[in-house]
C-alpha positions in Angstrom: 73.1 112.2 86.2 70.8 113.0 89.2 71.7 114.0 92.8 70.1 111.9 95.6 72.3 113.3 98.4 72.9 115.9 99.8 69.2 116.3 100.3 69.3 120.0 99.6 70.7 119.4 96.2 68.5 116.5 95.2 66.7 116.9 91.9 66.9 116.6 88.2 69.0 119.7 87.5 72.3 119.2 85.7 75.0 118.0 88.1 78.3 119.9 88.4 80.5 116.9 89.2 83.5 119.0 90.0 81.6 121.0 92.6 80.0 117.8 94.0 83.4 116.1 94.6 85.3 119.3 95.5 83.0 120.1 98.4 84.6 119.2 101.7 87.8 117.9 99.9 89.6 120.7 98.2 90.6 122.8 101.1 91.9 120.1 103.4 92.7 117.3 101.0 93.4 113.8 102.3 93.4 110.3 100.9 90.5 109.5 98.7 90.0 106.0 97.3 88.1 105.3 94.1 86.6 101.9 93.1 83.9 100.5 91.0 82.1 97.3 92.1 79.4 95.2 90.6 76.1 94.9 92.6 77.2 91.6 93.9 80.5 92.9 95.2 83.1 92.1 92.4 85.9 94.6 91.8 86.5 93.5 88.2 84.9 91.7 85.3 87.1 89.7 83.0 90.1 90.6 85.2 89.8 94.4 84.7 87.8 97.1 86.3 86.8 98.5 82.9 84.5 95.6 82.5 82.3 97.2 85.2 82.5 100.8 84.0 79.6 102.9 82.8 79.7 106.3 81.1 78.9 107.9 84.4 81.7 106.0 86.2 84.1 107.2 83.5 83.0 110.8 84.1 83.4 110.5 87.9 86.8 108.8 87.4 88.0 111.8 85.3 86.6 114.4 87.8 88.3 112.7 90.8 91.6 112.9 88.8 90.9 116.5 88.0 90.7 117.2 91.8 93.9 115.4 92.8 97.5 116.5 93.2 98.7 112.9 92.8 97.2 109.6 91.7 98.4 106.7 93.8 98.2 103.1 92.5 99.7 99.7 93.3 102.3 98.3 90.9 100.2 95.3 90.0 97.2 97.4 89.2 99.3 99.9 87.2 100.6 97.0 85.1 97.3 95.3 84.6 95.4 98.4 83.6 98.4 99.7 81.5 98.7 103.1 83.3 100.4 105.9 81.5 101.3 109.4 82.6 98.3 111.6 83.0 97.5 113.8 80.0 94.3 115.8 80.7 92.5 117.5 77.8 92.6 121.3 77.6 89.1 121.5 79.1 90.1 119.4 82.1 93.3 121.4 82.5 91.1 124.5 82.7 89.1 122.8 85.4 92.2 122.0 87.4 93.4 125.6 87.1 90.0 126.9 88.2 90.5 124.9 91.5 94.1 126.0 91.9 95.7 122.7 91.0 98.8 122.0 88.8 98.1 121.5 85.1 98.8 117.8 85.2 98.6 115.4 88.2 101.5 113.3 89.2 101.3 109.5 89.3 102.7 107.5 92.3 103.3 103.8 92.0 103.7 101.8 95.2 105.9 98.7 95.0 107.7 96.8 97.7 109.7 94.6 95.4 110.4 97.2 92.6 109.9 94.5 90.0 108.8 97.1 87.5 109.1 97.4 83.7 110.9 100.7 83.6 110.6 100.8 79.8 106.8 101.1 80.2 105.4 104.5 79.2 104.4 105.3 82.8 108.0 105.4 83.8 109.9 106.3 80.6 107.6 109.0 79.3 106.9 111.0 82.5 107.7 114.4 81.1 104.7 116.7 81.9 104.4 115.6 85.5 106.5 113.3 87.7 106.0 109.5 88.1 106.9 108.8 91.7 107.9 105.3 92.7 107.1 104.7 96.3 108.9 101.8 98.0 110.0 100.6 101.4 113.4 100.4 103.1 113.6 96.6 102.4 113.4 97.1 98.6 116.5 95.8 96.6 119.2 98.3 96.4 120.0 97.5 92.8 116.4 98.2 91.8 116.4 101.4 93.7 119.6 102.5 91.8 118.0 101.7 88.5 115.2 104.1 89.2 117.7 106.8 90.4 119.7 106.4 87.2 116.6 106.8 85.1 115.5 109.8 87.1 118.8 111.4 86.0 117.6 111.6 82.4 114.9 113.9 80.9 112.3 111.6 82.4 110.6 113.1 85.6 111.0 109.9 87.6 111.4 110.2 91.4 112.1 107.6 94.0 110.2 108.1 97.3 111.4 105.9 100.2 109.3 105.0 103.2 109.8 102.4 106.0 108.9 98.8 105.3 106.3 97.1 107.4 106.8 93.9 109.4 105.7 91.8 106.4 108.2 93.5 104.1 105.5 95.7 102.4 105.6 99.4 102.2 104.2 101.3 105.2 101.2 103.0 103.7 100.8 105.7 106.3 104.5 106.6 106.1 104.2 106.8 102.3 101.3 109.2 102.6 103.3 111.3 105.0 106.2 111.3 102.5 103.9 112.4 99.6 102.5 115.2 101.7 106.0 116.4 102.5 106.5 116.7 98.8 103.5 119.0 98.6 100.9 116.4 97.4 98.0 117.1 99.8 95.1 115.7 97.7 95.9 112.1 97.1 93.6 109.9 95.0 94.2 106.2 95.4 92.9 104.0 92.5 93.8 100.7 94.1 94.2 97.8 93.9 92.4 96.0 96.6 95.5 95.1 98.7 96.6 98.8 98.6 93.2 99.9 99.8 93.2 97.3 102.6 96.6 98.5 103.7 95.5 102.1 103.7 92.5 101.4 105.9 94.6 99.2 108.2 97.1 102.0 108.6 94.3 104.5 109.4 95.3 106.6 106.4 92.2 106.6 104.2 89.7 109.4 104.6 87.1 108.9 101.9 85.8 106.1 99.6 84.2 107.0 96.3 82.4 103.8 95.1 80.5 103.2 91.9 78.0 100.4 92.2 77.6 99.1 88.6 74.2 97.6 87.7 75.7 94.2 86.9 76.0 90.8 88.5 79.3 89.0 87.7 78.9 85.8 89.7 80.5 84.3 92.8 84.2 84.2 91.6 85.0 87.9 91.3 87.6 89.7 93.6 86.4 92.3 96.1 87.6 95.9 96.5 89.7 94.8 99.6 92.1 91.9 99.7 94.7 90.4 102.0 94.6 89.1 105.6 91.2 89.3 107.5 90.7 92.3 109.6 90.2 92.1 113.4 86.9 93.3 114.7 88.3 96.6 115.9 89.6 97.5 112.4 86.3 97.5 110.6 85.5 101.2 110.2 82.0 102.5 109.8 81.2 104.6 106.7 79.1 107.8 106.5 77.3 108.4 103.2 77.8 112.1 102.3 77.0 112.1 98.6 74.9 109.9 96.2 74.4 110.3 92.5 72.6 108.0 90.0 72.6 107.5 86.3 71.5 104.6 84.1 70.8 102.4 87.2 74.4 102.9 88.5 75.0 104.5 91.9 77.9 106.8 92.7 78.5 106.8 96.5 80.7 109.1 98.5 81.6 107.8 101.9 83.7 109.3 104.7 85.6 106.7 106.7 84.8 107.0 110.4 87.7 106.5 112.9 
């Protein structure tokens, strides 16, 4: 992998990915979103993001997780990508310890409806670090109680409640505030597209880490944002602060300008 930006680090020397992505992030934290996209703008191939991944993207994906207190994901994405509790290798746990982070990151799943398969490993096998279920005040009471009951077992499951928005969805900015109150300052959001759009609309996203995969998927692929069109005033500018390349893929680091 080769550094193109920052200019002072550009060259062919080996890249310390942890240092590259920790710079400007570790001290203050925030909300960082990670996506992969084809060169023609698709967020998945064959219905899954892994259809776009490269070895370099997998390496960046792992490093971003290594630098996070909690990994936030929408319920649909968690189900489609078959999320499980995080289980870093010993080498990656050493990297987390070197940066002062807990041994294993938590996983936070956002769901307005709470239509979740609680027997899935992500919920039933959360023993090393918590799986947090983030929902809104409009969520069904019975479903909330099911999560509370499971949290009373050896599983480290936790219900995090935030206000619901006008459309019945979970208020993204309030959810981020709730996670921070629990001590999760460095929040890595892995999508999906609707969750990313909600985060930007709520003014709660600080950074986008985008892999541009050297692939064309055709005109029918989804984009990295989804939902209702944004008004003109809600279209933030991005500032490119880091750029890596490997095997014709680009690894972009953008700050979201407000």
